[in-house]
VEXDREN-2710 file (C-alpha; in Angstrom, 1 decimal):
% VEXDREN-2710
k/r/px/py/pz
1/UNK/100.9/132.9/109.5
2/UNK/103.6/134.0/107.1
3/UNK/103.5/132.7/103.5
4/UNK/106.8/131.0/104.0
5/UNK/104.9/128.6/106.3
6/UNK/102.1/128.1/103.8
7/UNK/104.5/126.5/101.2
8/UNK/105.8/123.9/103.6
9/UNK/102.3/123.2/104.8
10/UNK/101.0/122.5/101.2
11/UNK/104.2/120.6/100.4
12/UNK/103.9/118.5/103.6
13/UNK/100.2/117.7/103.0
14/UNK/100.4/116.8/99.4
15/UNK/103.8/115.0/99.7
16/UNK/102.5/113.0/102.8
17/UNK/99.4/112.0/100.8
18/UNK/101.5/110.8/97.9
19/UNK/104.2/109.1/100.0
20/UNK/101.5/107.3/102.0
21/UNK/100.0/105.9/98.7
22/UNK/103.5/104.9/97.5
23/UNK/104.3/103.2/100.7
24/UNK/101.0/101.3/100.6
25/UNK/101.7/100.1/97.1
26/UNK/105.2/98.9/98.1
27/UNK/103.9/97.1/101.2
28/UNK/101.1/95.4/99.2
29/UNK/103.6/94.2/96.6
30/UNK/106.0/92.9/99.2
31/UNK/103.3/91.1/101.1
32/UNK/101.8/89.5/98.0
33/UNK/105.2/88.5/96.7
34/UNK/106.1/86.7/99.9
35/UNK/102.6/85.2/100.2
36/UNK/102.7/83.9/96.7
37/UNK/105.6/81.5/97.5
38/UNK/103.2/78.8/98.7
39/UNK/103.4/75.5/96.9
40/UNK/100.7/74.2/94.6
41/UNK/100.8/70.7/96.1
42/UNK/97.6/71.2/98.0
43/UNK/95.7/72.6/95.0
44/UNK/93.1/70.5/93.1
45/UNK/94.3/69.2/89.8
46/UNK/92.5/70.3/86.6
47/UNK/91.6/67.3/84.4
48/UNK/90.5/67.8/80.8
49/UNK/88.5/65.2/78.8
50/UNK/87.7/65.0/75.1
51/UNK/84.6/66.8/74.0
52/UNK/81.6/64.8/75.0
53/UNK/83.3/63.0/77.8
54/UNK/82.7/63.4/81.5
55/UNK/84.9/66.0/83.2
56/UNK/86.6/65.0/86.4
57/UNK/85.5/67.7/88.8
58/UNK/88.4/68.7/91.1
59/UNK/87.7/67.7/94.7
60/UNK/86.9/70.3/97.3
61/UNK/89.6/71.7/99.4
62/UNK/87.0/72.7/101.9
63/UNK/87.7/76.4/101.5
64/UNK/84.6/78.5/101.7
65/UNK/84.0/80.4/98.5
66/UNK/82.5/83.3/100.2
67/UNK/83.6/85.3/103.3
68/UNK/82.8/82.5/105.7
69/UNK/79.1/82.7/106.1
70/UNK/76.6/80.3/104.7
71/UNK/74.9/81.0/101.4
72/UNK/71.3/81.2/102.6
73/UNK/68.7/81.2/99.9
74/UNK/70.8/79.3/97.4
75/UNK/69.5/75.7/97.0
76/UNK/71.9/72.9/97.9
77/UNK/74.6/75.0/99.4
78/UNK/76.1/75.1/102.8
79/UNK/78.9/77.7/102.6
80/UNK/81.5/75.2/101.1
81/UNK/81.5/73.8/97.6
82/UNK/83.5/71.8/95.2
83/UNK/84.6/74.8/93.4
84/UNK/87.5/74.2/91.0
85/UNK/90.6/76.4/91.1
86/UNK/93.2/76.5/88.3
87/UNK/96.8/77.6/88.9
88/UNK/98.6/79.7/86.3
89/UNK/100.6/76.8/85.0
90/UNK/97.5/74.6/84.8
91/UNK/95.5/77.0/82.6
92/UNK/95.0/74.9/79.5
93/UNK/94.8/76.2/76.0
94/UNK/92.5/74.5/73.5
95/UNK/90.9/75.4/70.2
96/UNK/90.7/79.2/69.9
97/UNK/87.8/81.2/68.5
98/UNK/88.6/84.8/67.4
99/UNK/85.9/87.4/67.5
100/UNK/86.4/91.0/66.2
101/UNK/83.9/93.9/66.4
102/UNK/84.4/97.5/65.8
103/UNK/85.7/98.1/69.4
104/UNK/87.2/94.7/70.6
105/UNK/89.2/91.8/69.4
106/UNK/88.5/88.7/71.6
107/UNK/89.7/85.1/71.8
108/UNK/87.5/82.4/73.3
109/UNK/88.9/79.0/74.3
110/UNK/87.2/75.6/73.8
111/UNK/88.8/74.7/77.2
112/UNK/85.9/75.9/79.3
113/UNK/84.4/78.0/76.6
114/UNK/85.9/81.0/78.3
115/UNK/87.0/84.5/77.4
116/UNK/90.8/84.3/77.4
117/UNK/91.9/87.4/75.5
118/UNK/90.4/90.8/75.0
119/UNK/92.0/93.7/73.2
120/UNK/90.4/97.2/73.3
121/UNK/90.9/98.5/69.8
122/UNK/90.1/102.1/70.6
123/UNK/92.5/102.3/73.6
124/UNK/96.3/102.1/73.0
125/UNK/98.7/100.3/75.3
126/UNK/100.7/102.4/77.7
127/UNK/103.9/100.3/77.0
128/UNK/103.6/99.3/73.3
129/UNK/103.3/101.9/70.6
130/UNK/100.2/101.7/68.3
131/UNK/99.0/98.4/69.9
132/UNK/95.7/98.1/71.7
133/UNK/95.2/97.5/75.4
134/UNK/95.3/93.8/76.4
135/UNK/92.6/93.7/79.1
136/UNK/92.4/89.9/79.3
137/UNK/95.3/87.6/78.4
138/UNK/96.5/84.1/79.3
139/UNK/99.8/83.8/77.5
140/UNK/102.1/85.9/79.8
141/UNK/102.9/86.4/83.5
142/UNK/99.9/88.8/83.7
143/UNK/97.1/86.2/83.7
144/UNK/93.7/87.7/83.6
145/UNK/90.7/85.8/82.1
146/UNK/86.9/85.5/82.5
147/UNK/85.6/82.0/83.3
148/UNK/82.3/80.3/83.9
149/UNK/81.0/76.8/84.6
150/UNK/78.4/74.7/86.4
151/UNK/78.4/73.3/89.9
152/UNK/76.9/69.8/90.3
153/UNK/78.1/66.2/89.9
154/UNK/79.4/65.6/86.4
155/UNK/78.3/69.0/85.0
156/UNK/80.9/70.9/82.9
157/UNK/82.9/73.4/84.7
158/UNK/85.6/75.8/83.3
159/UNK/88.0/72.9/82.9
160/UNK/85.7/70.9/80.5
161/UNK/86.5/70.8/76.8
162/UNK/83.6/72.3/74.7
163/UNK/83.1/72.2/71.0
164/UNK/82.8/75.6/69.2
165/UNK/80.5/76.1/66.2
166/UNK/83.2/78.2/64.4
167/UNK/86.8/79.3/64.7
168/UNK/86.5/83.0/63.8
169/UNK/83.9/85.7/63.6
170/UNK/84.4/89.2/62.1
171/UNK/81.4/91.4/62.6
172/UNK/80.2/92.3/59.1
173/UNK/79.5/96.0/58.1
174/UNK/76.0/96.8/59.1
175/UNK/75.6/93.8/61.4
176/UNK/74.7/94.6/65.0
177/UNK/75.7/91.3/66.7
178/UNK/78.0/88.4/66.4
179/UNK/77.6/85.1/68.3
180/UNK/79.6/82.0/69.1
181/UNK/78.3/78.8/70.5
182/UNK/80.2/76.3/72.6
183/UNK/78.6/72.9/73.3
184/UNK/79.5/70.1/75.7
185/UNK/77.6/66.8/76.3
186/UNK/77.7/64.6/79.3
187/UNK/75.9/61.4/78.2
188/UNK/72.9/60.6/80.3
189/UNK/73.4/63.8/82.3
190/UNK/73.1/67.1/80.4
191/UNK/74.0/69.0/77.2
192/UNK/75.3/72.4/77.9
193/UNK/75.6/75.3/75.4
194/UNK/77.4/78.5/76.1
195/UNK/76.4/81.3/73.7
196/UNK/78.5/84.5/73.6
197/UNK/76.9/87.6/72.2
198/UNK/79.1/90.5/70.9
199/UNK/77.4/93.7/69.9
200/UNK/78.5/96.7/67.8
201/UNK/80.0/99.7/69.5
202/UNK/79.7/98.0/72.9
203/UNK/81.9/96.6/75.6
204/UNK/79.0/94.6/77.1
205/UNK/79.2/90.9/76.1
206/UNK/76.3/88.6/76.7
207/UNK/76.7/85.0/77.9
208/UNK/73.7/82.6/77.8
209/UNK/74.1/79.2/79.5
210/UNK/71.6/76.6/78.4
211/UNK/71.3/73.3/80.2
212/UNK/69.3/70.4/78.6
213/UNK/68.6/67.6/81.1
214/UNK/69.4/64.3/79.4
215/UNK/68.8/62.2/82.5
216/UNK/65.8/60.7/84.2
217/UNK/66.1/62.8/87.4
218/UNK/65.7/66.5/87.9
219/UNK/68.8/68.7/87.8
220/UNK/69.4/71.7/90.0
221/UNK/72.6/73.2/88.6
222/UNK/74.2/76.4/89.8
223/UNK/76.3/78.5/87.4
224/UNK/79.4/80.4/88.5
225/UNK/81.0/83.3/86.7
226/UNK/84.5/84.4/87.8
227/UNK/87.6/86.4/87.0
228/UNK/91.0/84.7/87.4
229/UNK/94.0/87.0/87.6
230/UNK/97.4/87.6/89.3
231/UNK/97.7/90.4/91.8
232/UNK/100.2/92.6/90.1
233/UNK/99.0/95.7/88.4
234/UNK/99.3/95.9/84.6
235/UNK/102.4/97.6/83.1
236/UNK/102.2/101.3/82.5
237/UNK/100.7/102.2/85.9
238/UNK/101.7/105.7/87.0
239/UNK/104.6/106.2/89.4
240/UNK/104.4/107.8/92.8
241/UNK/100.7/106.8/93.2
242/UNK/98.8/103.9/94.4
243/UNK/96.1/103.0/91.9
244/UNK/93.9/100.1/93.0
245/UNK/94.1/96.8/91.2
246/UNK/91.8/94.1/92.5
247/UNK/88.2/92.9/93.1
248/UNK/85.2/95.0/94.1
249/UNK/81.7/94.0/95.1
250/UNK/78.5/96.1/95.1
251/UNK/75.1/95.4/96.6
252/UNK/72.3/97.8/97.3
253/UNK/72.4/97.1/101.0
254/UNK/76.2/97.2/101.6
255/UNK/77.1/99.5/98.7
256/UNK/80.7/99.4/97.3
257/UNK/83.4/97.2/98.7
258/UNK/87.0/96.9/97.5
259/UNK/88.4/93.4/98.3
260/UNK/92.1/93.7/98.0
261/UNK/94.3/90.7/97.2
262/UNK/96.1/91.3/100.5
263/UNK/92.8/90.9/102.4
264/UNK/92.0/87.7/100.4
265/UNK/95.4/86.4/101.3
266/UNK/94.9/87.1/105.0
267/UNK/91.3/85.9/105.0
268/UNK/90.1/89.3/106.3
269/UNK/87.5/90.0/103.6
270/UNK/84.3/91.8/104.6
271/UNK/81.5/91.8/102.0
272/UNK/78.0/90.3/101.8
273/UNK/77.9/86.6/101.2
274/UNK/74.7/86.7/99.1
275/UNK/72.1/89.1/97.8
276/UNK/69.4/89.4/95.1
277/UNK/71.1/92.3/93.5
278/UNK/74.6/93.7/92.8
279/UNK/77.7/92.7/90.8
280/UNK/81.3/91.7/91.1
281/UNK/84.1/93.4/89.3
282/UNK/87.9/93.4/88.8
283/UNK/89.4/96.8/88.7
284/UNK/92.6/98.3/87.4
285/UNK/93.8/101.8/86.4
286/UNK/91.4/103.2/83.7
287/UNK/89.6/99.8/83.0
288/UNK/87.1/97.5/84.7
289/UNK/85.5/94.1/84.0
290/UNK/82.3/93.3/85.8
291/UNK/79.9/90.4/85.8
292/UNK/76.4/91.9/85.7
293/UNK/73.6/89.5/86.7
294/UNK/69.9/90.3/86.1
295/UNK/68.2/92.3/88.8
296/UNK/66.2/90.4/91.4
297/UNK/67.9/87.0/91.0
298/UNK/69.7/85.4/94.0
299/UNK/73.5/85.3/93.9
300/UNK/76.4/84.5/96.1
301/UNK/79.8/86.3/96.0
302/UNK/83.1/84.7/96.6
303/UNK/86.9/85.5/96.5
304/UNK/89.7/83.0/96.8
305/UNK/93.4/82.4/96.4
306/UNK/93.8/79.5/94.0
307/UNK/97.5/79.4/93.2
308/UNK/100.9/81.1/93.4
309/UNK/99.8/84.7/93.2
310/UNK/96.6/83.8/91.5
311/UNK/93.1/84.8/92.7
312/UNK/89.5/84.3/91.7
313/UNK/86.6/86.6/92.3
314/UNK/83.1/85.7/91.2
315/UNK/79.5/85.0/91.8
316/UNK/77.2/81.9/91.8
317/UNK/73.6/81.9/90.6
318/UNK/71.1/79.0/90.8
319/UNK/69.4/77.9/87.6
320/UNK/66.4/76.4/89.4
321/UNK/65.2/72.8/88.9
322/UNK/65.3/71.4/85.4
323/UNK/63.0/68.4/84.8
324/UNK/64.1/65.4/82.7
325/UNK/64.3/66.2/79.0
326/UNK/63.6/69.9/79.8
327/UNK/65.8/72.9/79.3
328/UNK/67.0/75.7/81.7
329/UNK/68.6/79.0/80.6
330/UNK/70.6/81.6/82.6
331/UNK/71.5/84.9/80.9
332/UNK/74.5/86.8/82.2
333/UNK/76.5/89.8/80.8
334/UNK/80.0/91.0/81.4
335/UNK/81.2/94.6/80.8
336/UNK/84.9/94.7/80.0
337/UNK/86.2/98.1/78.9
338/UNK/87.1/101.7/79.9
339/UNK/85.9/103.3/83.1
340/UNK/83.6/105.9/81.5
341/UNK/81.3/107.3/84.1
342/UNK/78.1/107.9/82.1
343/UNK/78.3/104.5/80.4
344/UNK/78.9/102.7/83.7
345/UNK/76.0/104.5/85.3
346/UNK/73.7/103.3/82.6
347/UNK/74.7/99.7/83.0
348/UNK/74.2/99.0/86.7
349/UNK/73.7/100.9/90.0
350/UNK/77.0/101.8/91.6
351/UNK/79.1/100.6/88.7
352/UNK/80.5/104.1/88.2
353/UNK/82.0/103.8/91.7
354/UNK/84.7/101.6/90.1
355/UNK/86.3/104.8/88.9
356/UNK/89.0/105.3/91.6
357/UNK/88.9/108.9/92.7
358/UNK/90.4/108.0/96.1
359/UNK/88.9/109.1/99.4
360/UNK/87.8/112.4/98.1
361/UNK/85.3/110.9/95.6
362/UNK/82.5/113.1/96.9
363/UNK/84.5/116.2/95.7
364/UNK/86.2/114.5/92.7
365/UNK/83.0/113.3/91.0
366/UNK/81.4/116.7/90.6
367/UNK/84.7/118.1/89.5
368/UNK/84.9/115.6/86.7
369/UNK/81.4/116.3/85.5
370/UNK/82.2/120.0/85.3
371/UNK/85.4/119.2/83.5
372/UNK/83.5/116.9/81.1
373/UNK/80.9/119.6/80.5
374/UNK/83.5/122.2/79.6
375/UNK/85.2/119.6/77.3
376/UNK/81.9/119.3/75.5
377/UNK/82.0/123.0/74.7
378/UNK/85.7/123.4/73.8
379/UNK/86.6/119.9/72.5
380/UNK/90.0/119.8/74.0
381/UNK/90.8/118.3/77.4
382/UNK/93.8/120.6/78.0
383/UNK/91.7/123.7/77.3
384/UNK/89.0/122.2/79.6
385/UNK/91.6/121.9/82.4
386/UNK/92.6/125.5/82.0
387/UNK/89.0/126.7/82.1
388/UNK/88.2/124.5/85.1
389/UNK/91.3/126.0/86.9
390/UNK/90.0/129.5/86.2
391/UNK/86.6/128.5/87.5
392/UNK/87.9/127.0/90.7
393/UNK/90.2/130.1/91.2
394/UNK/87.1/132.3/90.8
395/UNK/85.1/130.3/93.3
396/UNK/87.9/130.5/95.8
397/UNK/88.7/134.2/95.0
398/UNK/87.4/135.6/98.4
399/UNK/89.5/133.1/100.3
400/UNK/92.6/133.7/98.2
401/UNK/92.1/137.4/98.3
402/UNK/92.0/137.3/102.1
403/UNK/95.1/135.2/102.2
404/UNK/97.1/137.5/99.9
405/UNK/95.9/140.6/101.8
406/UNK/97.1/139.1/105.0
407/UNK/100.5/138.4/103.4
408/UNK/100.7/141.9/102.0
409/UNK/100.0/143.4/105.5
410/UNK/102.7/141.1/106.9
411/UNK/105.1/142.4/104.3
412/UNK/104.3/146.0/105.3
413/UNK/104.9/145.4/109.0
414/UNK/108.1/143.3/108.5
415/UNK/110.4/146.2/109.7
416/UNK/108.3/146.6/112.9
417/UNK/108.4/142.8/113.5
418/UNK/112.2/142.8/113.0
419/UNK/112.6/145.5/115.5
420/UNK/110.5/143.6/118.0
421/UNK/112.6/140.5/117.5
422/UNK/115.8/142.5/118.0
423/UNK/114.5/144.3/121.1
424/UNK/113.2/141.2/122.9
425/UNK/115.7/138.7/121.5
426/UNK/116.4/137.3/125.0
427/UNK/112.8/137.3/126.2
428/UNK/110.6/135.1/124.1
429/UNK/107.4/135.6/126.1
430/UNK/107.7/139.4/125.9
431/UNK/108.5/139.2/122.2
432/UNK/105.4/137.1/121.5
433/UNK/103.3/139.5/123.6
434/UNK/104.6/142.4/121.6
435/UNK/103.9/140.6/118.3
436/UNK/100.3/140.0/119.3
437/UNK/99.9/143.7/120.2
438/UNK/101.3/144.6/116.8
439/UNK/98.8/142.2/115.1
440/UNK/95.9/143.8/116.9
441/UNK/97.1/147.3/116.1
442/UNK/97.7/146.6/112.4
443/UNK/94.5/144.4/112.3
444/UNK/96.5/141.3/111.1
445/UNK/95.3/137.7/111.5
446/UNK/98.4/135.6/111.7
447/UNK/96.4/132.7/110.4
448/UNK/94.8/134.7/107.6
449/UNK/97.4/133.6/105.0
450/UNK/97.2/129.9/105.9
451/UNK/93.6/128.9/106.6
452/UNK/92.3/129.8/103.1
453/UNK/95.0/127.5/101.6
454/UNK/94.1/124.7/104.0
455/UNK/90.4/124.9/102.9
456/UNK/91.5/124.5/99.2
457/UNK/93.8/121.5/99.7
458/UNK/91.0/118.9/99.5
459/UNK/90.0/120.4/96.2
460/UNK/93.5/120.2/94.9
461/UNK/93.9/116.6/95.9
462/UNK/90.4/115.7/94.5
463/UNK/91.3/117.3/91.2
464/UNK/94.6/115.4/91.2
465/UNK/92.7/112.1/91.4
466/UNK/90.3/113.3/88.6
467/UNK/93.2/114.0/86.3
468/UNK/94.9/110.8/87.2
469/UNK/92.0/108.5/87.2
470/UNK/89.8/109.6/84.3
471/UNK/90.2/107.4/81.2
472/UNK/88.9/110.2/79.0
473/UNK/92.3/112.0/79.5
474/UNK/94.3/108.9/78.6
475/UNK/96.2/109.6/75.4
476/UNK/94.2/112.8/75.1
477/UNK/96.4/115.5/73.2
478/UNK/96.7/119.1/74.3
479/UNK/98.9/121.2/72.0
480/UNK/102.3/120.9/70.3
481/UNK/104.5/118.4/72.1
482/UNK/101.9/117.2/74.6
483/UNK/100.2/114.2/73.0
484/UNK/98.9/112.5/76.2
485/UNK/97.6/114.5/79.2
486/UNK/97.7/111.3/81.3
487/UNK/101.5/110.9/80.8
488/UNK/104.4/113.0/81.9
489/UNK/105.5/115.9/79.7
490/UNK/108.1/114.3/77.4
491/UNK/110.3/117.5/77.3
492/UNK/109.5/118.6/80.9
493/UNK/108.5/122.1/79.7
494/UNK/105.4/122.4/81.9
495/UNK/107.3/121.2/85.0
496/UNK/110.1/123.8/84.3
497/UNK/107.4/126.5/83.9
498/UNK/105.8/125.4/87.2
499/UNK/109.2/125.5/89.0
500/UNK/109.8/129.1/87.7
501/UNK/106.3/130.1/88.9
502/UNK/106.9/128.7/92.3
503/UNK/110.2/130.7/92.6
504/UNK/108.3/133.9/91.6
505/UNK/105.6/133.2/94.2
506/UNK/108.4/132.7/96.8
507/UNK/110.0/136.0/95.8
508/UNK/106.6/137.7/96.4
509/UNK/106.3/136.3/99.9
510/UNK/107.6/137.7/103.1
511/UNK/111.2/136.6/103.8
512/UNK/111.9/134.5/106.9
513/UNK/113.9/136.4/109.5
514/UNK/116.1/133.3/110.1
515/UNK/118.9/133.1/107.5
516/UNK/119.0/129.3/107.6
517/UNK/115.2/129.2/107.1
518/UNK/115.5/131.6/104.2
519/UNK/118.0/129.3/102.5
520/UNK/115.8/126.3/103.1
521/UNK/112.9/128.2/101.6
522/UNK/115.0/129.1/98.6
523/UNK/115.4/125.5/97.6
524/UNK/111.9/124.3/98.7
525/UNK/110.1/125.1/95.4
526/UNK/112.8/123.2/93.5
527/UNK/112.5/120.2/95.7
528/UNK/108.7/120.2/95.5
529/UNK/108.7/120.7/91.7
530/UNK/110.9/117.6/91.1
531/UNK/107.9/115.4/91.8
532/UNK/106.0/117.1/89.0
533/UNK/108.6/116.1/86.4
534/UNK/107.0/112.6/86.7
535/UNK/103.3/113.6/87.1
536/UNK/100.7/113.5/84.3
537/UNK/101.0/116.6/82.1
538/UNK/97.3/117.4/82.7
539/UNK/98.0/117.7/86.5
540/UNK/101.1/119.9/85.9
541/UNK/99.0/122.0/83.5
542/UNK/96.5/122.6/86.2
543/UNK/99.2/123.7/88.7
544/UNK/100.9/126.0/86.1
545/UNK/97.7/127.8/85.4
546/UNK/96.8/128.0/89.1
547/UNK/100.2/129.4/89.9
548/UNK/100.1/132.0/87.2
549/UNK/96.6/133.1/88.3
550/UNK/97.8/133.2/91.9
551/UNK/100.9/135.3/91.0
552/UNK/98.6/137.8/89.1
553/UNK/96.2/138.0/91.9
554/UNK/98.9/138.4/94.6
555/UNK/100.7/141.1/92.6
556/UNK/97.5/143.0/92.1
557/UNK/96.5/142.9/95.8
558/UNK/100.1/143.9/96.8
559/UNK/100.1/146.8/94.4
560/UNK/96.7/148.0/95.7
561/UNK/98.0/147.9/99.2
562/UNK/101.1/149.9/98.3
563/UNK/103.6/147.0/98.4
564/UNK/103.9/146.4/94.7
565/UNK/107.5/147.8/94.5
566/UNK/108.9/145.2/97.0
567/UNK/109.3/141.9/95.3
END
């Protein structure tokens, strides 16, 4: 197969892949936009009471909190529960407690004792200069918060007003932990204390729920922990690519499940209803928040739509039976931070799968580890990309060499092929037969120039996802004008170099015999390279280096075969 057919093949494969992702993104947004027009008239109303009063638990809307199956193994449950949902315009704001450590600035709200705002101080926003990433927030159209509460008659849920023991905490130099306590009392029923634990240099936040039974009968409360958020992706997501935003669930038996907002909307979720292991998370590009229960404890997972483009994803854990005047405690932790593979691996099994490398994760994951290892040696992600490109090129050298040798032979026999076309212009069958005889005589494999490229395409796409999805490259500088390898080149220098390299490669390839095809091929590199003007600089850097290496290798092989003077 001639090289002029390889370029369209690569372009078609990569372009189809990216267009498919873009179409999926568009369709999901359209679907969610239309589905979000439902009224709130059927939703339960949130009722706040003064601290110490009895919260009015919203009535059940009889919607199962899981995927439809009963929650076997959890006491007092039958697959449907009075589980409160709060719409965006019902999310109340009470007394705020600010907490600052060396890596996060958080705000807790007395209304529910929940985590309402979380800024990641070491990660800058993609849309606001010199401002940290707002992972959680409740004061804009992008509602995303972490909530918790208790299930049981009269017990405080996330709509109950708690009393904080302070209004601000700044972690002191040398201190390893900062804590905040929220307390709520239901007279004659229970006193509930939520204690948040913030640790130095950590995105893991602990949450202890302590229930003191003030009544004369045993209590069997169940604690729930959930994320509440809208479906739309955060601002600053890359163009021309579908990065996943939504819930994910992991158990040892069923492994990793993405549960899209679209599936929740349609009621077509497919994940385990309960297990004694696993976690639930909310994913977005570069960042993840995950509730991480202790191993070996029973839990039930659920996802629901609770408002106009507003969804919850969470888990429920039983606290056991608490005797009168006794106390029960449930420890939970939440990770809310960047998707750093090694850190996620150390926290919970499968948590590193939240890094979205697409359907080629099996190839992308080892590629990133090699890239990370190289970065450990050179200390610059751009330099690491260059060295990784050279390494990949070296590994594929035999395939590439075979491809370029095949193309070089095709160039050498172009005059003979042209004569055959002219001789049998009116007899296609005879022309094809003569061509096959020529291939056998000259020992040319017509697919020799194409198949090696096809084998490498999965690696190219996997590396594309590595460079797009690795938070380590976010705001990582390279040299000179490139201050962020995850963003597009601000002056389009790398895309222009890549365009020039593609034209050079085209000039080194056999020319199509058809004049119209030749003109189309002339503009094909330009059309293909336009996309790269908007791609992350790290990805374009990879393609530039790969093209330069390919040109060098192709030139050398052509020169060795006596075709170096014809370019």
